[in-house]
PDB file with SEQRES, HELIX, SHEET and CRYST1 records, atoms N, CA, C and O in Angstrom:
SEQRES   1 A   85  MET GLU THR CYS GLN VAL LEU VAL VAL TYR ASN PRO PHE          
SEQRES   2 A   85  MET LEU PRO ASP LEU GLN MET ARG ASP LEU LEU ARG LEU          
SEQRES   3 A   85  ARG LYS PRO HIS PRO CYS GLY SER TYR GLU TRP THR VAL          
SEQRES   4 A   85  THR ARG LEU GLY ALA ASP ILE GLY LEU GLU CYS CYS GLY          
SEQRES   5 A   85  CYS LYS HIS ARG VAL LEU LEU THR ARG ARG GLU LEU ALA          
SEQRES   6 A   85  LYS ARG MET LYS THR ASN LEU SER GLN GLN GLU ARG GLU          
SEQRES   7 A   85  ASN SER LYS GLN GLU THR PRO                                  
HELIX    1 AA1 PRO A   12  MET A   14  5                                   3    
HELIX    2 AA2 ARG A   61  ARG A   67  1                                   7    
HELIX    3 AA3 LEU A   72  GLU A   83  1                                  12    
SHEET    1 AA1 5 ARG A  56  THR A  60  0                                        
SHEET    2 AA1 5 ASP A  45  CYS A  50 -1                                        
SHEET    3 AA1 5 GLU A  36  ARG A  41 -1                                        
SHEET    4 AA1 5 LEU A  23  LEU A  26 -1                                        
SHEET    5 AA1 5 MET A  68  ASN A  71 -1                                        
CRYST1    1.000    1.000    1.000  90.00  90.00  90.00 P 1           1          
ATOM      1  N   MET A   1      91.850 177.492  18.762  1.00  0.00           N  
ATOM      2  CA  MET A   1      92.469 176.603  19.787  1.00  0.00           C  
ATOM      3  C   MET A   1      93.709 176.018  19.151  1.00  0.00           C  
ATOM      4  O   MET A   1      93.669 175.437  18.066  1.00  0.00           O  
ATOM      5  N   GLU A   2      94.832 176.191  19.872  1.00  0.00           N  
ATOM      6  CA  GLU A   2      96.058 175.618  19.443  1.00  0.00           C  
ATOM      7  C   GLU A   2      96.375 174.189  20.049  1.00  0.00           C  
ATOM      8  O   GLU A   2      96.112 173.953  21.229  1.00  0.00           O  
ATOM      9  N   THR A   3      96.886 173.339  19.301  1.00  0.00           N  
ATOM     10  CA  THR A   3      97.248 172.039  19.855  1.00  0.00           C  
ATOM     11  C   THR A   3      98.895 172.041  19.908  1.00  0.00           C  
ATOM     12  O   THR A   3      99.621 172.543  19.050  1.00  0.00           O  
ATOM     13  N   CYS A   4      99.280 171.433  20.987  1.00  0.00           N  
ATOM     14  CA  CYS A   4     100.628 171.285  21.289  1.00  0.00           C  
ATOM     15  C   CYS A   4     101.017 169.787  21.079  1.00  0.00           C  
ATOM     16  O   CYS A   4     100.411 168.891  21.666  1.00  0.00           O  
ATOM     17  N   GLN A   5     101.971 169.567  20.287  1.00  0.00           N  
ATOM     18  CA  GLN A   5     102.412 168.167  20.078  1.00  0.00           C  
ATOM     19  C   GLN A   5     103.764 168.004  20.816  1.00  0.00           C  
ATOM     20  O   GLN A   5     104.664 168.836  20.697  1.00  0.00           O  
ATOM     21  N   VAL A   6     103.863 166.916  21.569  1.00  0.00           N  
ATOM     22  CA  VAL A   6     105.129 166.537  22.188  1.00  0.00           C  
ATOM     23  C   VAL A   6     105.801 165.384  21.418  1.00  0.00           C  
ATOM     24  O   VAL A   6     105.166 164.359  21.167  1.00  0.00           O  
ATOM     25  N   LEU A   7     107.003 165.538  21.066  1.00  0.00           N  
ATOM     26  CA  LEU A   7     107.727 164.529  20.381  1.00  0.00           C  
ATOM     27  C   LEU A   7     108.686 163.808  21.419  1.00  0.00           C  
ATOM     28  O   LEU A   7     109.631 164.423  21.912  1.00  0.00           O  
ATOM     29  N   VAL A   8     108.433 162.577  21.713  1.00  0.00           N  
ATOM     30  CA  VAL A   8     109.185 161.845  22.532  1.00  0.00           C  
ATOM     31  C   VAL A   8     110.289 161.061  21.625  1.00  0.00           C  
ATOM     32  O   VAL A   8     109.926 160.320  20.711  1.00  0.00           O  
ATOM     33  N   VAL A   9     111.477 161.245  21.898  1.00  0.00           N  
ATOM     34  CA  VAL A   9     112.503 160.715  21.070  1.00  0.00           C  
ATOM     35  C   VAL A   9     113.201 159.569  21.900  1.00  0.00           C  
ATOM     36  O   VAL A   9     113.620 159.785  23.037  1.00  0.00           O  
ATOM     37  N   TYR A  10     113.301 158.404  21.315  1.00  0.00           N  
ATOM     38  CA  TYR A  10     113.920 157.277  21.956  1.00  0.00           C  
ATOM     39  C   TYR A  10     115.458 157.441  21.864  1.00  0.00           C  
ATOM     40  O   TYR A  10     115.930 157.620  20.741  1.00  0.00           O  
ATOM     41  N   ASN A  11     116.204 157.402  22.829  1.00  0.00           N  
ATOM     42  CA  ASN A  11     117.651 157.617  22.827  1.00  0.00           C  
ATOM     43  C   ASN A  11     118.227 156.391  23.338  1.00  0.00           C  
ATOM     44  O   ASN A  11     118.177 156.208  24.554  1.00  0.00           O  
ATOM     45  N   PRO A  12     118.789 155.489  22.559  1.00  0.00           N  
ATOM     46  CA  PRO A  12     119.471 154.265  22.992  1.00  0.00           C  
ATOM     47  C   PRO A  12     120.696 154.471  23.824  1.00  0.00           C  
ATOM     48  O   PRO A  12     121.119 153.567  24.545  1.00  0.00           O  
ATOM     49  N   PHE A  13     121.323 155.733  23.737  1.00  0.00           N  
ATOM     50  CA  PHE A  13     122.489 155.886  24.471  1.00  0.00           C  
ATOM     51  C   PHE A  13     122.285 156.168  25.986  1.00  0.00           C  
ATOM     52  O   PHE A  13     123.213 156.267  26.788  1.00  0.00           O  
ATOM     53  N   MET A  14     121.027 156.282  26.273  1.00  0.00           N  
ATOM     54  CA  MET A  14     120.677 156.628  27.709  1.00  0.00           C  
ATOM     55  C   MET A  14     120.465 155.290  28.431  1.00  0.00           C  
ATOM     56  O   MET A  14     120.441 155.287  29.662  1.00  0.00           O  
ATOM     57  N   LEU A  15     120.320 154.228  27.781  1.00  0.00           N  
ATOM     58  CA  LEU A  15     120.068 153.021  28.425  1.00  0.00           C  
ATOM     59  C   LEU A  15     121.422 152.281  28.771  1.00  0.00           C  
ATOM     60  O   LEU A  15     122.328 152.346  27.941  1.00  0.00           O  
ATOM     61  N   PRO A  16     121.602 151.622  29.879  1.00  0.00           N  
ATOM     62  CA  PRO A  16     122.806 151.066  30.285  1.00  0.00           C  
ATOM     63  C   PRO A  16     123.422 150.009  29.354  1.00  0.00           C  
ATOM     64  O   PRO A  16     122.645 149.254  28.770  1.00  0.00           O  
ATOM     65  N   ASP A  17     124.687 149.891  29.170  1.00  0.00           N  
ATOM     66  CA  ASP A  17     125.329 148.831  28.385  1.00  0.00           C  
ATOM     67  C   ASP A  17     125.759 147.772  29.395  1.00  0.00           C  
ATOM     68  O   ASP A  17     126.674 148.014  30.181  1.00  0.00           O  
ATOM     69  N   LEU A  18     125.146 146.651  29.391  1.00  0.00           N  
ATOM     70  CA  LEU A  18     125.289 145.621  30.312  1.00  0.00           C  
ATOM     71  C   LEU A  18     125.870 144.259  29.771  1.00  0.00           C  
ATOM     72  O   LEU A  18     125.661 143.931  28.603  1.00  0.00           O  
ATOM     73  N   GLN A  19     126.537 143.537  30.556  1.00  0.00           N  
ATOM     74  CA  GLN A  19     126.983 142.188  30.216  1.00  0.00           C  
ATOM     75  C   GLN A  19     126.619 141.158  31.239  1.00  0.00           C  
ATOM     76  O   GLN A  19     126.440 141.498  32.409  1.00  0.00           O  
ATOM     77  N   MET A  20     126.507 139.975  30.869  1.00  0.00           N  
ATOM     78  CA  MET A  20     126.131 138.955  31.921  1.00  0.00           C  
ATOM     79  C   MET A  20     127.124 138.996  33.131  1.00  0.00           C  
ATOM     80  O   MET A  20     128.317 139.253  32.967  1.00  0.00           O  
ATOM     81  N   ARG A  21     126.599 138.745  34.289  1.00  0.00           N  
ATOM     82  CA  ARG A  21     127.425 138.737  35.523  1.00  0.00           C  
ATOM     83  C   ARG A  21     128.015 140.027  35.919  1.00  0.00           C  
ATOM     84  O   ARG A  21     128.911 140.069  36.763  1.00  0.00           O  
ATOM     85  N   ASP A  22     127.503 141.190  35.287  1.00  0.00           N  
ATOM     86  CA  ASP A  22     127.943 142.491  35.893  1.00  0.00           C  
ATOM     87  C   ASP A  22     127.385 142.753  37.190  1.00  0.00           C  
ATOM     88  O   ASP A  22     126.256 142.365  37.489  1.00  0.00           O  
ATOM     89  N   LEU A  23     128.180 143.439  38.027  1.00  0.00           N  
ATOM     90  CA  LEU A  23     127.751 143.730  39.421  1.00  0.00           C  
ATOM     91  C   LEU A  23     127.239 145.242  39.403  1.00  0.00           C  
ATOM     92  O   LEU A  23     127.943 146.195  39.068  1.00  0.00           O  
ATOM     93  N   LEU A  24     125.992 145.315  39.787  1.00  0.00           N  
ATOM     94  CA  LEU A  24     125.518 146.723  39.753  1.00  0.00           C  
ATOM     95  C   LEU A  24     125.092 147.161  41.148  1.00  0.00           C  
ATOM     96  O   LEU A  24     124.691 146.358  41.991  1.00  0.00           O  
ATOM     97  N   ARG A  25     125.193 148.434  41.343  1.00  0.00           N  
ATOM     98  CA  ARG A  25     124.806 149.107  42.650  1.00  0.00           C  
ATOM     99  C   ARG A  25     123.589 149.957  42.289  1.00  0.00           C  
ATOM    100  O   ARG A  25     123.683 150.831  41.428  1.00  0.00           O  
ATOM    101  N   LEU A  26     122.426 149.708  42.948  1.00  0.00           N  
ATOM    102  CA  LEU A  26     121.217 150.364  42.766  1.00  0.00           C  
ATOM    103  C   LEU A  26     121.144 151.539  43.713  1.00  0.00           C  
ATOM    104  O   LEU A  26     121.939 151.614  44.649  1.00  0.00           O  
ATOM    105  N   ARG A  27     120.200 152.477  43.502  1.00  0.00           N  
ATOM    106  CA  ARG A  27     119.931 153.660  44.340  1.00  0.00           C  
ATOM    107  C   ARG A  27     119.405 153.361  45.716  1.00  0.00           C  
ATOM    108  O   ARG A  27     119.820 153.962  46.707  1.00  0.00           O  
ATOM    109  N   LYS A  28     118.471 152.409  45.764  1.00  0.00           N  
ATOM    110  CA  LYS A  28     117.826 152.142  47.036  1.00  0.00           C  
ATOM    111  C   LYS A  28     118.110 150.647  47.440  1.00  0.00           C  
ATOM    112  O   LYS A  28     118.251 149.787  46.571  1.00  0.00           O  
ATOM    113  N   PRO A  29     118.189 150.369  48.742  1.00  0.00           N  
ATOM    114  CA  PRO A  29     118.512 148.977  49.089  1.00  0.00           C  
ATOM    115  C   PRO A  29     117.402 147.995  48.956  1.00  0.00           C  
ATOM    116  O   PRO A  29     116.240 148.401  48.990  1.00  0.00           O  
ATOM    117  N   HIS A  30     117.669 146.761  48.809  1.00  0.00           N  
ATOM    118  CA  HIS A  30     116.723 145.760  48.797  1.00  0.00           C  
ATOM    119  C   HIS A  30     116.213 145.538  50.251  1.00  0.00           C  
ATOM    120  O   HIS A  30     117.001 145.906  51.122  1.00  0.00           O  
ATOM    121  N   PRO A  31     115.129 145.046  50.633  1.00  0.00           N  
ATOM    122  CA  PRO A  31     114.779 144.892  52.038  1.00  0.00           C  
ATOM    123  C   PRO A  31     115.761 144.062  52.849  1.00  0.00           C  
ATOM    124  O   PRO A  31     115.769 144.172  54.075  1.00  0.00           O  
ATOM    125  N   CYS A  32     116.560 143.264  52.239  1.00  0.00           N  
ATOM    126  CA  CYS A  32     117.550 142.472  52.984  1.00  0.00           C  
ATOM    127  C   CYS A  32     118.764 143.420  53.311  1.00  0.00           C  
ATOM    128  O   CYS A  32     119.680 143.026  54.032  1.00  0.00           O  
ATOM    129  N   GLY A  33     118.744 144.604  52.795  1.00  0.00           N  
ATOM    130  CA  GLY A  33     119.828 145.567  53.125  1.00  0.00           C  
ATOM    131  C   GLY A  33     120.981 145.687  52.057  1.00  0.00           C  
ATOM    132  O   GLY A  33     121.904 146.493  52.170  1.00  0.00           O  
ATOM    133  N   SER A  34     120.851 144.892  51.112  1.00  0.00           N  
ATOM    134  CA  SER A  34     121.967 144.887  50.037  1.00  0.00           C  
ATOM    135  C   SER A  34     121.648 145.836  48.955  1.00  0.00           C  
ATOM    136  O   SER A  34     120.502 145.828  48.504  1.00  0.00           O  
ATOM    137  N   TYR A  35     122.582 146.702  48.456  1.00  0.00           N  
ATOM    138  CA  TYR A  35     122.512 147.520  47.282  1.00  0.00           C  
ATOM    139  C   TYR A  35     122.987 146.928  46.021  1.00  0.00           C  
ATOM    140  O   TYR A  35     122.721 147.467  44.947  1.00  0.00           O  
ATOM    141  N   GLU A  36     123.716 145.782  46.102  1.00  0.00           N  
ATOM    142  CA  GLU A  36     124.365 145.173  44.984  1.00  0.00           C  
ATOM    143  C   GLU A  36     123.586 143.995  44.348  1.00  0.00           C  
ATOM    144  O   GLU A  36     123.069 143.112  45.033  1.00  0.00           O  
ATOM    145  N   TRP A  37     123.536 144.033  43.047  1.00  0.00           N  
ATOM    146  CA  TRP A  37     122.839 142.912  42.260  1.00  0.00           C  
ATOM    147  C   TRP A  37     123.682 142.555  41.176  1.00  0.00           C  
ATOM    148  O   TRP A  37     124.471 143.366  40.690  1.00  0.00           O  
ATOM    149  N   THR A  38     123.551 141.267  40.726  1.00  0.00           N  
ATOM    150  CA  THR A  38     124.202 140.604  39.614  1.00  0.00           C  
ATOM    151  C   THR A  38     123.313 140.473  38.433  1.00  0.00           C  
ATOM    152  O   THR A  38     122.175 140.060  38.655  1.00  0.00           O  
ATOM    153  N   VAL A  39     123.664 140.770  37.163  1.00  0.00           N  
ATOM    154  CA  VAL A  39     122.868 140.637  36.060  1.00  0.00           C  
ATOM    155  C   VAL A  39     122.940 139.157  35.696  1.00  0.00           C  
ATOM    156  O   VAL A  39     124.007 138.563  35.541  1.00  0.00           O  
ATOM    157  N   THR A  40     121.624 138.549  35.556  1.00  0.00           N  
ATOM    158  CA  THR A  40     121.517 137.189  35.203  1.00  0.00           C  
ATOM    159  C   THR A  40     120.839 136.883  33.889  1.00  0.00           C  
ATOM    160  O   THR A  40     120.913 135.767  33.374  1.00  0.00           O  
ATOM    161  N   ARG A  41     120.176 137.891  33.355  1.00  0.00           N  
ATOM    162  CA  ARG A  41     119.503 137.839  32.023  1.00  0.00           C  
ATOM    163  C   ARG A  41     119.562 139.109  31.260  1.00  0.00           C  
ATOM    164  O   ARG A  41     119.407 140.196  31.816  1.00  0.00           O  
ATOM    165  N   LEU A  42     119.787 138.978  29.972  1.00  0.00           N  
ATOM    166  CA  LEU A  42     119.815 140.114  29.001  1.00  0.00           C  
ATOM    167  C   LEU A  42     118.862 140.056  27.972  1.00  0.00           C  
ATOM    168  O   LEU A  42     118.670 138.970  27.425  1.00  0.00           O  
ATOM    169  N   GLY A  43     118.227 141.059  27.617  1.00  0.00           N  
ATOM    170  CA  GLY A  43     117.156 141.094  26.572  1.00  0.00           C  
ATOM    171  C   GLY A  43     116.416 142.437  26.799  1.00  0.00           C  
ATOM    172  O   GLY A  43     116.937 143.411  27.343  1.00  0.00           O  
ATOM    173  N   ALA A  44     115.178 142.390  26.339  1.00  0.00           N  
ATOM    174  CA  ALA A  44     114.215 143.571  26.531  1.00  0.00           C  
ATOM    175  C   ALA A  44     114.081 143.738  28.048  1.00  0.00           C  
ATOM    176  O   ALA A  44     114.037 144.877  28.512  1.00  0.00           O  
ATOM    177  N   ASP A  45     114.017 142.702  28.819  1.00  0.00           N  
ATOM    178  CA  ASP A  45     114.016 142.753  30.302  1.00  0.00           C  
ATOM    179  C   ASP A  45     115.380 142.275  30.837  1.00  0.00           C  
ATOM    180  O   ASP A  45     116.016 141.381  30.278  1.00  0.00           O  
ATOM    181  N   ILE A  46     115.786 142.892  31.914  1.00  0.00           N  
ATOM    182  CA  ILE A  46     117.015 142.523  32.534  1.00  0.00           C  
ATOM    183  C   ILE A  46     116.735 141.746  33.812  1.00  0.00           C  
ATOM    184  O   ILE A  46     115.995 142.193  34.689  1.00  0.00           O  
ATOM    185  N   GLY A  47     117.367 140.536  33.892  1.00  0.00           N  
ATOM    186  CA  GLY A  47     117.159 139.760  35.089  1.00  0.00           C  
ATOM    187  C   GLY A  47     118.291 140.123  36.088  1.00  0.00           C  
ATOM    188  O   GLY A  47     119.447 140.258  35.687  1.00  0.00           O  
ATOM    189  N   LEU A  48     117.950 140.278  37.388  1.00  0.00           N  
ATOM    190  CA  LEU A  48     118.850 140.651  38.376  1.00  0.00           C  
ATOM    191  C   LEU A  48     118.673 139.743  39.552  1.00  0.00           C  
ATOM    192  O   LEU A  48     117.570 139.289  39.858  1.00  0.00           O  
ATOM    193  N   GLU A  49     119.866 139.464  40.261  1.00  0.00           N  
ATOM    194  CA  GLU A  49     119.783 138.637  41.459  1.00  0.00           C  
ATOM    195  C   GLU A  49     120.494 139.389  42.502  1.00  0.00           C  
ATOM    196  O   GLU A  49     121.610 139.856  42.271  1.00  0.00           O  
ATOM    197  N   CYS A  50     119.897 139.537  43.665  1.00  0.00           N  
ATOM    198  CA  CYS A  50     120.338 140.264  44.770  1.00  0.00           C  
ATOM    199  C   CYS A  50     121.500 139.494  45.383  1.00  0.00           C  
ATOM    200  O   CYS A  50     121.426 138.280  45.575  1.00  0.00           O  
ATOM    201  N   CYS A  51     122.554 140.204  45.681  1.00  0.00           N  
ATOM    202  CA  CYS A  51     123.785 139.545  46.164  1.00  0.00           C  
ATOM    203  C   CYS A  51     123.654 139.210  47.630  1.00  0.00           C  
ATOM    204  O   CYS A  51     124.402 138.380  48.147  1.00  0.00           O  
ATOM    205  N   GLY A  52     122.700 139.856  48.319  1.00  0.00           N  
ATOM    206  CA  GLY A  52     122.472 139.560  49.737  1.00  0.00           C  
ATOM    207  C   GLY A  52     121.657 138.335  49.978  1.00  0.00           C  
ATOM    208  O   GLY A  52     122.085 137.477  50.749  1.00  0.00           O  
ATOM    209  N   CYS A  53     120.485 138.188  49.358  1.00  0.00           N  
ATOM    210  CA  CYS A  53     119.543 137.164  49.643  1.00  0.00           C  
ATOM    211  C   CYS A  53     119.252 136.193  48.478  1.00  0.00           C  
ATOM    212  O   CYS A  53     118.541 135.202  48.650  1.00  0.00           O  
ATOM    213  N   LYS A  54     119.826 136.502  47.268  1.00  0.00           N  
ATOM    214  CA  LYS A  54     119.673 135.704  45.974  1.00  0.00           C  
ATOM    215  C   LYS A  54     118.354 135.827  45.519  1.00  0.00           C  
ATOM    216  O   LYS A  54     117.993 134.948  44.736  1.00  0.00           O  
ATOM    217  N   HIS A  55     117.413 136.835  45.859  1.00  0.00           N  
ATOM    218  CA  HIS A  55     116.195 137.083  45.293  1.00  0.00           C  
ATOM    219  C   HIS A  55     116.315 137.531  43.871  1.00  0.00           C  
ATOM    220  O   HIS A  55     117.202 138.327  43.562  1.00  0.00           O  
ATOM    221  N   ARG A  56     115.431 137.044  42.950  1.00  0.00           N  
ATOM    222  CA  ARG A  56     115.582 137.409  41.520  1.00  0.00           C  
ATOM    223  C   ARG A  56     114.408 138.217  41.120  1.00  0.00           C  
ATOM    224  O   ARG A  56     113.269 137.950  41.506  1.00  0.00           O  
ATOM    225  N   VAL A  57     114.718 139.273  40.291  1.00  0.00           N  
ATOM    226  CA  VAL A  57     113.661 140.195  39.764  1.00  0.00           C  
ATOM    227  C   VAL A  57     113.939 140.384  38.216  1.00  0.00           C  
ATOM    228  O   VAL A  57     115.052 140.176  37.732  1.00  0.00           O  
ATOM    229  N   LEU A  58     112.898 140.773  37.512  1.00  0.00           N  
ATOM    230  CA  LEU A  58     113.048 141.243  36.076  1.00  0.00           C  
ATOM    231  C   LEU A  58     112.682 142.691  35.991  1.00  0.00           C  
ATOM    232  O   LEU A  58     111.609 143.036  36.486  1.00  0.00           O  
ATOM    233  N   LEU A  59     113.472 143.592  35.408  1.00  0.00           N  
ATOM    234  CA  LEU A  59     113.205 145.022  35.155  1.00  0.00           C  
ATOM    235  C   LEU A  59     113.406 145.234  33.708  1.00  0.00           C  
ATOM    236  O   LEU A  59     114.176 144.559  33.024  1.00  0.00           O  
ATOM    237  N   THR A  60     112.649 146.240  33.262  1.00  0.00           N  
ATOM    238  CA  THR A  60     112.826 146.666  31.816  1.00  0.00           C  
ATOM    239  C   THR A  60     114.142 147.500  31.841  1.00  0.00           C  
ATOM    240  O   THR A  60     114.559 147.993  32.889  1.00  0.00           O  
ATOM    241  N   ARG A  61     114.726 147.627  30.743  1.00  0.00           N  
ATOM    242  CA  ARG A  61     115.976 148.480  30.631  1.00  0.00           C  
ATOM    243  C   ARG A  61     115.740 149.776  31.058  1.00  0.00           C  
ATOM    244  O   ARG A  61     116.599 150.321  31.751  1.00  0.00           O  
ATOM    245  N   ARG A  62     114.698 150.375  30.756  1.00  0.00           N  
ATOM    246  CA  ARG A  62     114.394 151.793  31.156  1.00  0.00           C  
ATOM    247  C   ARG A  62     114.221 151.784  32.695  1.00  0.00           C  
ATOM    248  O   ARG A  62     114.787 152.659  33.350  1.00  0.00           O  
ATOM    249  N   GLU A  63     113.519 150.902  33.262  1.00  0.00           N  
ATOM    250  CA  GLU A  63     113.476 150.997  34.743  1.00  0.00           C  
ATOM    251  C   GLU A  63     114.665 150.710  35.392  1.00  0.00           C  
ATOM    252  O   GLU A  63     114.862 151.303  36.453  1.00  0.00           O  
ATOM    253  N   LEU A  64     115.540 149.895  34.973  1.00  0.00           N  
ATOM    254  CA  LEU A  64     116.866 149.699  35.486  1.00  0.00           C  
ATOM    255  C   LEU A  64     117.694 150.924  35.329  1.00  0.00           C  
ATOM    256  O   LEU A  64     118.459 151.249  36.237  1.00  0.00           O  
ATOM    257  N   ALA A  65     117.594 151.636  34.223  1.00  0.00           N  
ATOM    258  CA  ALA A  65     118.389 152.822  34.067  1.00  0.00           C  
ATOM    259  C   ALA A  65     118.052 153.802  35.089  1.00  0.00           C  
ATOM    260  O   ALA A  65     118.944 154.497  35.575  1.00  0.00           O  
ATOM    261  N   LYS A  66     116.769 153.923  35.479  1.00  0.00           N  
ATOM    262  CA  LYS A  66     116.352 154.838  36.441  1.00  0.00           C  
ATOM    263  C   LYS A  66     116.849 154.468  37.943  1.00  0.00           C  
ATOM    264  O   LYS A  66     117.183 155.329  38.757  1.00  0.00           O  
ATOM    265  N   ARG A  67     116.853 153.074  38.200  1.00  0.00           N  
ATOM    266  CA  ARG A  67     117.211 152.683  39.552  1.00  0.00           C  
ATOM    267  C   ARG A  67     118.707 152.435  39.708  1.00  0.00           C  
ATOM    268  O   ARG A  67     119.192 152.347  40.835  1.00  0.00           O  
ATOM    269  N   MET A  68     119.463 152.318  38.592  1.00  0.00           N  
ATOM    270  CA  MET A  68     120.860 151.978  38.784  1.00  0.00           C  
ATOM    271  C   MET A  68     121.711 153.240  39.093  1.00  0.00           C  
ATOM    272  O   MET A  68     121.541 154.337  38.560  1.00  0.00           O  
ATOM    273  N   LYS A  69     122.684 152.928  40.060  1.00  0.00           N  
ATOM    274  CA  LYS A  69     123.576 154.133  40.515  1.00  0.00           C  
ATOM    275  C   LYS A  69     124.900 153.866  39.754  1.00  0.00           C  
ATOM    276  O   LYS A  69     125.334 154.764  39.032  1.00  0.00           O  
ATOM    277  N   THR A  70     125.565 152.709  39.865  1.00  0.00           N  
ATOM    278  CA  THR A  70     126.767 152.586  39.098  1.00  0.00           C  
ATOM    279  C   THR A  70     126.800 150.998  38.629  1.00  0.00           C  
ATOM    280  O   THR A  70     126.061 150.126  39.087  1.00  0.00           O  
ATOM    281  N   ASN A  71     127.684 150.837  37.747  1.00  0.00           N  
ATOM    282  CA  ASN A  71     127.973 149.531  37.225  1.00  0.00           C  
ATOM    283  C   ASN A  71     129.393 149.228  37.689  1.00  0.00           C  
ATOM    284  O   ASN A  71     130.359 149.663  37.063  1.00  0.00           O  
ATOM    285  N   LEU A  72     129.529 148.447  38.838  1.00  0.00           N  
ATOM    286  CA  LEU A  72     130.925 148.149  39.378  1.00  0.00           C  
ATOM    287  C   LEU A  72     131.802 147.439  38.497  1.00  0.00           C  
ATOM    288  O   LEU A  72     133.003 147.696  38.415  1.00  0.00           O  
ATOM    289  N   SER A  73     131.175 146.477  37.784  1.00  0.00           N  
ATOM    290  CA  SER A  73     132.086 145.642  36.811  1.00  0.00           C  
ATOM    291  C   SER A  73     132.650 146.508  35.657  1.00  0.00           C  
ATOM    292  O   SER A  73     133.777 146.326  35.197  1.00  0.00           O  
ATOM    293  N   GLN A  74     131.789 147.468  35.217  1.00  0.00           N  
ATOM    294  CA  GLN A  74     132.309 148.409  34.162  1.00  0.00           C  
ATOM    295  C   GLN A  74     133.402 149.234  34.553  1.00  0.00           C  
ATOM    296  O   GLN A  74     134.305 149.460  33.746  1.00  0.00           O  
ATOM    297  N   GLN A  75     133.421 149.764  35.838  1.00  0.00           N  
ATOM    298  CA  GLN A  75     134.510 150.569  36.414  1.00  0.00           C  
ATOM    299  C   GLN A  75     135.682 149.744  36.554  1.00  0.00           C  
ATOM    300  O   GLN A  75     136.776 150.249  36.306  1.00  0.00           O  
ATOM    301  N   GLU A  76     135.592 148.435  36.950  1.00  0.00           N  
ATOM    302  CA  GLU A  76     136.839 147.580  37.060  1.00  0.00           C  
ATOM    303  C   GLU A  76     137.427 147.407  35.646  1.00  0.00           C  
ATOM    304  O   GLU A  76     138.650 147.400  35.499  1.00  0.00           O  
ATOM    305  N   ARG A  77     136.586 147.266  34.601  1.00  0.00           N  
ATOM    306  CA  ARG A  77     137.065 147.058  33.232  1.00  0.00           C  
ATOM    307  C   ARG A  77     137.739 148.346  32.739  1.00  0.00           C  
ATOM    308  O   ARG A  77     138.753 148.303  32.043  1.00  0.00           O  
ATOM    309  N   GLU A  78     137.220 149.361  33.072  1.00  0.00           N  
ATOM    310  CA  GLU A  78     137.852 150.701  32.675  1.00  0.00           C  
ATOM    311  C   GLU A  78     139.171 150.934  33.384  1.00  0.00           C  
ATOM    312  O   GLU A  78     140.089 151.470  32.763  1.00  0.00           O  
ATOM    313  N   ASN A  79     139.311 150.589  34.562  1.00  0.00           N  
ATOM    314  CA  ASN A  79     140.442 150.722  35.397  1.00  0.00           C  
ATOM    315  C   ASN A  79     141.543 149.824  34.828  1.00  0.00           C  
ATOM    316  O   ASN A  79     142.692 150.242  34.687  1.00  0.00           O  
ATOM    317  N   SER A  80     141.163 148.556  34.498  1.00  0.00           N  
ATOM    318  CA  SER A  80     142.194 147.629  34.030  1.00  0.00           C  
ATOM    319  C   SER A  80     142.729 148.051  32.616  1.00  0.00           C  
ATOM    320  O   SER A  80     143.883 147.811  32.263  1.00  0.00           O  
ATOM    321  N   LYS A  81     141.798 148.702  31.828  1.00  0.00           N  
ATOM    322  CA  LYS A  81     142.323 149.219  30.543  1.00  0.00           C  
ATOM    323  C   LYS A  81     143.290 150.346  30.735  1.00  0.00           C  
ATOM    324  O   LYS A  81     144.217 150.430  29.930  1.00  0.00           O  
ATOM    325  N   GLN A  82     143.189 151.236  31.718  1.00  0.00           N  
ATOM    326  CA  GLN A  82     144.103 152.261  31.929  1.00  0.00           C  
ATOM    327  C   GLN A  82     145.360 151.812  32.403  1.00  0.00           C  
ATOM    328  O   GLN A  82     146.376 152.418  32.063  1.00  0.00           O  
ATOM    329  N   GLU A  83     145.421 150.749  33.202  1.00  0.00           N  
ATOM    330  CA  GLU A  83     146.697 150.200  33.849  1.00  0.00           C  
ATOM    331  C   GLU A  83     147.513 149.466  32.801  1.00  0.00           C  
ATOM    332  O   GLU A  83     148.742 149.535  32.812  1.00  0.00           O  
ATOM    333  N   THR A  84     146.862 148.781  31.918  1.00  0.00           N  
ATOM    334  CA  THR A  84     147.753 148.078  30.849  1.00  0.00           C  
ATOM    335  C   THR A  84     147.932 148.906  29.625  1.00  0.00           C  
ATOM    336  O   THR A  84     146.972 149.358  29.001  1.00  0.00           O  
ATOM    337  N   PRO A  85     149.187 149.102  29.285  1.00  0.00           N  
ATOM    338  CA  PRO A  85     149.523 149.977  28.101  1.00  0.00           C  
ATOM    339  C   PRO A  85     149.201 149.147  26.743  1.00  0.00           C  
ATOM    340  O   PRO A  85     149.399 149.663  25.643  1.00  0.00           O  
TER     341      PRO A  85                                                      
END                                                                             
């Protein structure tokens, strides 16, 4: 009988790089209809506040990485870096 071992490798580069007050767009809407959330807490868990109804939730970094579509604040920072020489 052969045994198969699966090696799960933790890759920190797959988790999102976030800052306080970043504006995130998630894949599915909140029941209030808003797709956009603001980062309110950083750590092992990420605190988010809905931009539509101000509801707050805590997600693990891994769960947020699955649910997140884009980081709107990061896109703005990258665009401003390209515009200024």
